C-alpha positions as CSV (number, residue, x, y, z in Angstrom):
1,M,-13.7,20.3,97.3
2,T,-12.6,21.1,100.8
3,D,-14.3,23.7,103.1
4,Q,-13.1,27.3,102.5
5,P,-12.3,29.7,105.3
6,P,-14.9,32.4,106.0
7,L,-14.7,35.9,104.6
8,R,-12.3,38.2,106.6
9,T,-13.6,41.1,108.5
10,A,-12.5,43.5,105.7
11,V,-15.7,42.5,104.0
12,P,-17.9,40.9,106.7
13,P,-20.8,38.7,105.4
14,P,-24.4,39.8,106.2
15,A,-26.3,38.0,108.9
16,P,-29.1,35.7,107.7
17,E,-31.8,38.0,109.1
18,Q,-30.3,40.9,107.1
19,L,-30.6,38.8,103.9
20,E,-34.3,38.2,104.6
21,T,-35.3,41.7,105.6
22,W,-33.1,44.0,103.5
23,S,-34.8,44.5,100.0
24,G,-34.2,48.1,99.4
25,P,-31.5,50.8,99.7
26,S,-29.5,50.4,102.9
27,W,-27.0,53.1,103.8
28,V,-25.8,53.7,107.3
29,P,-23.7,56.6,108.7
30,T,-20.1,55.9,109.4
31,R,-17.9,56.9,112.4
32,A,-16.6,59.8,110.4
33,L,-20.1,61.4,110.1
34,G,-20.6,60.7,113.8
35,R,-17.3,62.4,114.8
36,A,-18.1,65.4,112.5
37,V,-21.6,65.9,114.0
38,L,-20.3,65.4,117.5
39,L,-17.4,67.9,117.1
40,T,-19.5,70.5,115.4
41,G,-22.1,70.3,118.2
42,V,-19.6,70.5,120.9
43,L,-17.8,73.5,119.4
44,L,-21.2,75.3,118.8
45,V,-22.3,74.6,122.4
46,L,-19.1,75.9,123.9
47,G,-19.0,78.9,121.7
48,V,-22.5,79.9,122.8
49,V,-22.0,79.1,126.4
50,L,-18.6,80.7,126.7
51,G,-19.4,83.5,124.4
52,R,-16.4,82.8,122.2
53,V,-16.8,83.5,118.4
54,D,-13.7,81.7,117.6
55,L,-15.1,78.3,118.6
56,V,-18.1,79.0,116.4
57,L,-15.8,79.8,113.5
58,L,-13.8,76.6,114.1
59,A,-17.0,74.6,114.0
60,A,-18.1,76.1,110.6
61,P,-15.8,74.1,108.3
62,F,-17.0,70.9,109.9
63,A,-20.7,71.8,109.5
64,I,-20.2,73.2,105.9
65,G,-18.2,70.2,104.8
66,T,-20.7,67.8,106.1
67,A,-23.6,69.6,104.5
68,I,-21.8,69.7,101.1
69,H,-21.1,65.9,101.2
70,L,-24.6,65.1,102.2
71,R,-26.4,67.4,99.8
72,R,-27.0,64.3,97.6
73,T,-27.2,60.9,99.2
74,P,-27.3,57.5,97.4
75,R,-30.8,55.9,97.0
76,S,-29.9,52.6,95.4
77,A,-27.7,49.7,96.6
78,P,-24.7,48.7,94.7
79,E,-24.8,45.7,92.4
80,L,-22.3,42.9,92.4
81,I,-21.8,40.4,89.5
82,I,-19.3,37.6,89.1
83,D,-18.5,36.7,85.5
84,A,-16.2,33.8,84.3
85,D,-15.0,32.6,80.9
86,E,-15.5,28.8,80.9
87,E,-15.7,28.0,77.2
88,H,-13.9,24.7,76.5
89,L,-12.0,24.8,79.8
90,V,-9.9,21.8,80.6
91,E,-7.4,20.9,83.3
92,G,-4.3,23.1,83.1
93,G,-6.2,25.7,80.9
94,H,-6.3,29.4,81.5
95,V,-9.4,30.8,83.2
96,T,-10.4,34.4,83.4
97,A,-13.0,35.8,85.9
98,S,-14.1,39.2,87.1
99,V,-16.1,40.8,89.8
100,T,-18.1,43.8,88.5
101,V,-19.4,46.5,90.8
102,S,-22.2,48.6,89.3
103,N,-23.4,52.0,90.6
104,P,-27.0,52.7,89.5
105,D,-27.1,56.0,91.5
106,V,-26.0,59.6,90.7
107,V,-23.6,59.7,93.5
108,P,-20.1,58.4,92.9
109,Y,-18.6,55.7,95.2
110,D,-15.5,57.0,96.8
111,L,-14.2,53.6,97.9
112,V,-15.4,50.0,97.2
113,V,-13.7,47.2,99.1
114,V,-14.2,43.9,97.1
115,R,-13.1,40.5,98.1
116,A,-13.9,37.1,96.5
117,R,-12.9,33.6,97.5
118,T,-12.4,30.8,95.0
119,S,-12.0,27.1,94.9
120,R,-8.6,25.8,95.7
121,W,-8.4,24.2,92.3
122,L,-8.5,27.6,90.6
123,N,-5.2,29.2,91.0
124,L,-6.3,32.8,90.4
125,E,-3.7,35.6,91.0
126,Q,-4.6,37.7,94.0
127,A,-8.0,36.1,94.5
128,D,-7.8,35.9,98.3
129,R,-7.1,39.5,99.0
130,P,-9.4,42.6,99.3
131,F,-9.3,45.1,96.4
132,G,-10.0,48.9,96.8
133,I,-11.6,50.6,93.7
134,T,-13.7,53.7,92.9
135,V,-16.9,53.6,90.8
136,P,-18.2,56.8,89.1
137,A,-21.9,57.8,89.1
138,D,-24.0,55.7,86.9
139,G,-21.0,53.5,86.0
140,W,-19.2,50.3,86.8
141,A,-15.8,49.0,87.6
142,A,-14.4,45.4,87.4
143,V,-11.7,43.6,89.3
144,E,-10.0,41.0,86.9
145,L,-8.9,37.7,88.2
146,S,-7.0,35.3,86.0
147,G,-5.2,32.1,86.6
148,D,-5.0,28.3,85.8
149,A,-7.6,25.6,86.4
150,L,-5.8,22.8,88.3
151,R,-8.4,20.0,88.6
152,W,-11.6,18.8,86.8
153,G,-15.0,19.4,88.3
154,R,-17.4,22.2,89.0
155,Q,-15.3,24.8,90.6
156,D,-16.6,27.9,92.1
157,V,-15.5,31.5,91.7
158,G,-17.0,33.3,94.7
159,P,-18.9,34.1,96.7
160,A,-17.9,37.8,96.5
161,A,-18.6,40.6,99.0
162,A,-18.4,44.3,98.7
163,R,-18.8,47.3,100.9
164,V,-19.1,50.8,99.5
165,A,-18.3,54.2,101.1
166,A,-19.8,57.4,99.6
167,C,-20.4,61.1,100.3
168,G,-16.8,61.6,101.4
169,G,-16.9,58.5,103.6
170,L,-19.8,59.8,105.6
171,L,-22.1,57.0,104.4
172,A,-21.5,53.3,103.9
173,S,-23.6,50.6,102.4
174,R,-24.3,47.3,104.1
175,P,-22.2,44.4,102.8
176,V,-23.4,43.1,99.5
177,V,-22.8,39.5,98.9
178,T,-23.4,37.6,95.6
179,P,-23.5,33.8,95.2
180,P,-20.7,31.9,93.6
181,R,-20.4,31.4,90.0
182,G,-19.7,27.8,88.9
183,V,-16.9,27.1,86.4
184,R,-16.9,23.7,84.5
185,V,-13.5,22.4,84.2
186,Y,-13.4,19.2,82.0
187,P,-11.0,16.4,82.6
188,V,-7.8,16.3,80.3
189,T,-8.1,13.3,78.0
190,E,-5.0,11.3,77.9
191,P,-4.2,9.8,74.4
192,F,-5.9,6.5,74.0
193,N,-6.3,4.1,71.1
194,A,-7.5,0.6,70.9
195,T,-7.0,-1.2,67.6
196,E,-8.5,-4.5,68.5
197,A,-12.0,-5.5,67.3
198,M,-15.0,-5.4,69.6
199,P,-16.0,-8.8,71.1
200,A,-19.6,-8.2,69.9
201,A,-21.2,-5.8,67.6
202,A,-25.0,-5.2,67.9
203,G,-25.9,-2.1,65.9
204,L,-26.8,-1.8,62.3
205,V,-24.0,0.3,61.0
206,G,-20.5,1.2,62.4
207,N,-16.8,0.7,62.0
208,H,-16.4,-2.8,63.4
209,R,-16.4,-5.9,61.3
210,S,-19.2,-8.4,62.1
211,R,-19.3,-12.1,61.6
212,R,-22.7,-11.7,59.8
213,M,-23.1,-11.3,56.1
214,G,-24.3,-8.0,55.0
215,E,-23.4,-4.6,53.5
216,G,-19.8,-3.8,54.4
217,G,-16.3,-3.3,53.1
218,E,-14.8,-6.6,54.3
219,L,-14.8,-9.4,51.6
220,A,-16.2,-12.7,52.9
221,G,-16.2,-14.8,49.7
222,V,-17.8,-15.5,46.4
223,R,-21.3,-17.3,46.1
224,P,-23.9,-17.9,43.4
225,F,-26.3,-15.2,42.6
226,A,-29.5,-15.3,44.4
227,P,-32.7,-13.2,44.0
228,G,-32.4,-9.9,45.8
229,D,-28.6,-9.5,45.2
230,R,-27.4,-6.2,43.7
231,L,-26.1,-6.1,40.3
232,R,-23.0,-4.1,41.4
233,R,-22.0,-7.1,43.6
234,I,-21.6,-9.4,40.6
235,D,-18.1,-10.8,40.2
236,W,-17.7,-10.9,36.5
237,R,-14.4,-12.8,36.4
238,V,-15.8,-15.7,38.3
239,S,-19.1,-15.6,36.4
240,L,-17.4,-15.7,33.1
241,R,-15.2,-18.6,34.1
242,T,-18.1,-20.7,35.6
243,R,-20.8,-19.6,33.1
244,D,-23.1,-18.7,36.1
245,L,-23.5,-15.4,37.8
246,H,-21.7,-15.1,41.1
247,V,-21.6,-12.2,43.6
248,A,-19.1,-11.1,46.2
249,S,-20.4,-11.4,49.7
250,T,-19.2,-9.1,52.4
251,L,-19.3,-8.9,56.2
252,S,-21.5,-6.2,57.6
253,D,-20.1,-3.3,59.4
254,R,-21.6,-2.9,62.9
255,D,-21.4,-0.6,65.9
256,A,-20.9,-1.8,69.5
257,E,-22.0,-0.6,72.9
258,V,-19.4,0.3,75.5
259,V,-20.5,0.6,79.1
260,L,-18.1,2.5,81.4
261,L,-18.7,1.3,85.0
262,L,-17.2,3.5,87.5
263,D,-16.4,2.3,91.1
264,V,-17.1,5.3,93.4
265,L,-17.2,3.4,96.6
266,G,-14.3,5.3,98.0
267,E,-11.5,7.8,97.3
268,V,-7.9,6.8,97.8
269,G,-4.8,8.9,97.3
270,L,-4.0,12.6,97.4
271,S,-5.0,14.6,94.4
272,G,-2.4,17.1,93.3
273,G,-4.2,18.5,90.3
274,V,-3.2,18.1,86.7
275,A,0.5,18.6,87.3
276,G,0.6,16.7,90.6
277,S,-0.3,13.2,91.9
278,A,-3.5,11.5,90.8
279,S,-6.1,10.0,93.2
280,V,-8.4,7.2,92.3
281,L,-11.2,9.5,91.2
282,D,-8.7,11.5,89.0
283,T,-7.5,8.3,87.2
284,T,-11.1,7.1,86.9
285,V,-12.5,10.3,85.5
286,R,-9.6,10.9,83.0
287,A,-9.5,7.3,81.8
288,A,-13.3,7.3,81.3
289,A,-13.2,10.6,79.3
290,A,-10.4,9.2,77.1
291,I,-12.1,5.8,76.5
292,A,-15.4,7.5,75.8
293,E,-13.8,9.9,73.3
294,H,-12.1,7.1,71.4
295,Y,-15.1,4.9,70.9
296,L,-17.6,7.8,70.2
297,Q,-15.2,9.0,67.5
298,R,-15.4,5.5,65.9
299,G,-19.3,5.6,65.9
300,D,-19.9,3.3,68.8
301,R,-22.5,3.8,71.5
302,V,-21.2,4.7,75.0
303,S,-23.0,4.6,78.2
304,L,-21.8,5.3,81.8
305,L,-22.9,3.8,85.2
306,E,-21.7,4.4,88.7
307,Y,-21.3,1.6,91.2
308,G,-22.2,3.5,94.4
309,A,-25.1,4.5,96.6
310,T,-26.9,6.6,94.0
311,A,-26.0,4.5,90.9
312,R,-26.2,7.3,88.5
313,R,-26.5,6.2,84.9
314,L,-26.1,7.8,81.4
315,R,-28.0,6.2,78.6
316,P,-26.1,4.8,75.5
317,A,-25.8,7.2,72.6
318,T,-23.3,8.2,69.9
319,G,-21.9,11.3,68.3
320,R,-20.3,14.5,69.5
321,R,-23.4,15.4,71.5
322,Q,-22.9,12.3,73.6
323,Y,-19.3,13.1,74.2
324,L,-20.2,16.5,75.5
325,T,-22.9,14.9,77.7
326,V,-20.3,12.4,79.0
327,L,-18.0,15.2,80.0
328,E,-20.9,17.0,81.8
329,W,-21.8,13.8,83.6
330,L,-18.2,13.1,84.7
331,L,-18.0,16.6,86.4
332,D,-20.4,15.3,89.0
333,V,-18.4,12.1,90.0
334,R,-17.9,12.0,93.7
335,A,-17.0,9.4,96.3
336,D,-20.3,7.7,97.1
337,P,-19.8,4.9,99.7
338,V,-22.4,2.4,100.6
339,E,-22.6,1.1,104.1
340,H,-24.8,-2.0,103.5
341,E,-24.2,-4.8,101.0
342,Q,-25.2,-3.7,97.5
343,D,-26.7,-6.1,95.0
344,F,-25.7,-5.0,91.5
345,G,-28.0,-6.3,88.8
346,A,-26.3,-7.5,85.7
347,H,-29.6,-7.1,83.8
348,H,-28.9,-3.4,83.6
349,V,-26.0,-4.1,81.2
350,S,-26.7,-5.2,77.6
351,S,-25.5,-8.9,76.9
352,D,-23.5,-7.7,73.8
353,A,-21.9,-4.7,75.4
354,L,-18.3,-4.4,76.3
355,V,-18.2,-3.5,80.1
356,V,-15.1,-1.5,81.1
357,V,-15.0,-1.4,84.9
358,L,-12.8,1.3,86.4
359,T,-12.1,0.3,90.0
360,P,-9.3,0.4,92.5
361,L,-10.4,-3.0,93.8
362,I,-10.1,-2.0,97.5
363,D,-13.6,-3.0,98.4
364,P,-14.6,-6.7,98.4
365,R,-17.9,-5.7,96.9
366,A,-16.3,-4.5,93.7
367,A,-14.6,-7.9,93.2
368,D,-18.0,-9.7,93.8
369,M,-19.6,-7.3,91.1
370,L,-16.9,-8.2,88.6
371,A,-17.4,-11.8,89.2
372,Q,-21.1,-11.5,88.9
373,L,-20.9,-9.8,85.6
374,A,-18.4,-12.4,84.2
375,Q,-20.7,-15.2,85.4
376,S,-23.7,-13.6,83.6
377,G,-21.8,-13.8,80.2
378,R,-20.9,-10.2,79.8
379,Y,-17.6,-9.1,78.2
380,V,-15.9,-7.5,81.1
381,V,-12.5,-5.7,81.4
382,A,-11.3,-4.4,84.7
383,V,-9.1,-1.4,84.7
384,D,-7.1,-0.9,88.0
385,T,-7.1,2.7,89.0
386,L,-5.2,2.5,92.3
387,P,-2.2,4.8,92.3
388,D,1.2,3.4,93.0
389,G,2.0,3.3,96.7
390,A,-1.5,4.2,97.8
391,A,-3.5,2.4,100.5
392,P,-7.1,2.8,101.9
393,Q,-7.4,5.8,104.3
394,V,-8.9,3.6,107.0
395,R,-5.6,1.7,107.1
396,S,-3.4,4.9,107.2
397,Q,-2.4,4.0,110.8
398,W,-1.3,0.5,109.9
399,T,2.3,-0.6,110.1
400,P,4.3,-1.2,107.0
401,L,3.9,-5.0,107.6
402,A,0.2,-4.7,107.7
403,T,0.0,-2.7,104.6
404,R,2.2,-5.3,102.8
405,L,-0.2,-8.0,103.9
406,W,-3.1,-6.0,102.6
407,R,-1.4,-5.6,99.2
408,I,-0.7,-9.4,99.1
409,E,-4.5,-10.0,99.9
410,R,-5.3,-7.6,97.0
411,E,-3.1,-9.5,94.6
412,N,-4.9,-12.7,95.6
413,V,-8.2,-11.0,94.7
414,L,-6.8,-10.0,91.2
415,G,-5.7,-13.6,90.7
416,R,-9.1,-15.0,91.6
417,L,-10.7,-12.6,89.2
418,R,-8.4,-13.7,86.3
419,E,-9.4,-17.3,87.1
420,H,-13.1,-16.3,86.7
421,G,-12.2,-15.0,83.2
422,V,-12.0,-11.2,84.2
423,P,-8.9,-9.6,82.7
424,V,-7.4,-6.9,84.9
425,V,-5.0,-4.3,83.6
426,S,-3.6,-1.1,85.0
427,W,-4.5,2.1,83.3
428,A,-1.5,3.5,81.5
429,G,-3.0,5.7,78.8
430,A,-2.5,4.9,75.2
431,G,-2.6,1.1,74.3
432,S,-3.6,0.1,77.8
433,L,-6.4,-2.2,76.7
434,D,-5.1,-3.5,73.4
435,L,-3.9,-6.9,74.7
436,V,-6.9,-7.4,76.9
437,L,-9.4,-6.4,74.2
438,R,-7.6,-8.9,71.9
439,D,-8.1,-11.8,74.4
440,V,-11.7,-10.8,75.0
441,A,-12.4,-10.7,71.2
442,R,-10.9,-14.2,70.8
443,L,-13.0,-15.6,73.7
444,A,-16.1,-14.0,72.1
445,S,-15.4,-15.6,68.7
446,A,-14.7,-19.0,70.1
447,P,-17.6,-21.5,69.9
448,R,-19.6,-21.9,73.2
449,G,-20.7,-25.3,74.3
450,R,-24.2,-25.9,75.6
C-alpha cells in the first residue's frame, strides 16, 4: 500500500504533544466569540465615554446573544468511531463502512466536520472529502461510506478526524482523531482442479489411492484368507470355485501433504486490482489460495512457506479451519527481499510432500533453491508467476535489446531446471498443473535404482 497524503486543513490532525497531554474536555473559543466580545466591549466603552445611549442599545443584542448561547457549555469531548462490515469480503466485493460521531453531552453540536481517508484499494464513494453533519444532545450521527474492494490484503478505513462547533459556533472542540480500522479483503480464488493422483501419500486416511494394501475402495486383487481378515472381505464366488476361502484385497486410501512455497524476493509488474493487471504477488497469492482450497477440500494437508528474509511458515493441517487460516496468512504476504545469499534448507520440507513453488524466476537464488529441492529427492513443481511483458524494476531503464537478452537468459534458466527434473508451468487457472502432476506421479511410481 502506497503512502497516503496527509489530512487537509479542513480537519487538521492534532500535534503529537496534544495527543499526549489532552485527556479531558478540550473546548476553545472561536473567532466568532472573540468578535462578539470585542464588538460588545467597544460599543459599551464608546457609549459610556461619548454618553450615547444608542451605542449601548446596539451592543445589547450581541451581549444577550452571547450570554444565551453560553448559558450551557459542553463538558465532554466528542467520540469518533470507525465501523466496517468485513464478513466474507473478497476482491471485487461490496464493502460498507461508517464513521460515527457520538455526543455524550447535553449541548447539541451545531456543526461537525468529518473527514476520513481510506486505502486506495477501497473504492469508497466520497471517502476523500469532508462531511458536515449535526448531532443532537446525547445522540449520535453517522457518515456512511460504501464501495468496492479492489485488491486483497489488509486495507485500512481511516484514520478519521472530526472537529465540532457548538453554542452557536462560539465554541469549538480540538480535532478528534481516531485510528484506522483494518478491513480484511481475501483473494479471489480462481477455479482450479487437479485430477491427477498425488506422487506420494503419507497419511492414514484420505482420497488418494496408495500403492500399499489396506482398507480402501480400490480393488487390488484376490488372495487366500489369512488370520485377521474381515469376514465381509470374503469373495464367495472364488471361494466356492477353489474350495478355499479367499478375500478381496484393496489399496488403502491415503492423504498427502502439499507445501506451497511462495517466492517473495521481489515484486514485478503493476497491480491494477481485481479488474486490472496482475503483478507477481497478485498471481502468487491468488494461485496459492486456489490450490490450497482444492487440496483442502479433498482432505489433504496443506502448509505454506515463504522464501524471503523472514521465511514465514504455516504448519500443515487439513479442514475448513486450515483454509481460513491460509487466507489469513496470505493477507500478510509482502515483497521481502534478501540482500545476502540465502541457504534454503530442504530438511524443512517433508520428503513425501508435493512442493508447489510459486516463483517468477527473476532471482538466481530461486533457481538454486528449486535445484536444491529436486536434488534432495522432493517432488517439486514450479509455477511461473511472471506476468506477460513484465521485467524486473531494476532493469526498467534497459533498452529493448537488453530486455530481450534478459528474457533469453531466463529461458535458459527454465531449460536447465527442466534438465534437473523440475517441471515449470505457467499459472493459467483451472487445469494448469494436470499434465505436470501426471509426470511427477509417473516419476514417483517408477522404480528407483540404488
